[in-house]
C-alpha positions, 0 to 999 in steps of 0.5 A: 379540158384545155391544158391551161385549164388543167394547170389552173385547176391543179394549182387551185387544189394545191392550196399553196402560196405564190410568191412574185418577185419585183412587186413594182414591175408591170408584168408582175402586177399583171400576173398578180391580177390574173392570179386573183381573177382566177382565184388561185 
């Protein structure tokens, strides 16, 4: 299993919240989209 896949899987199982600062910044919005797509 690829390292990044292992990290995503651990994050999914942890059941914690992710808080992103600067909600109007483009990079933050892209990160939020990726998190949603990965179902974290």
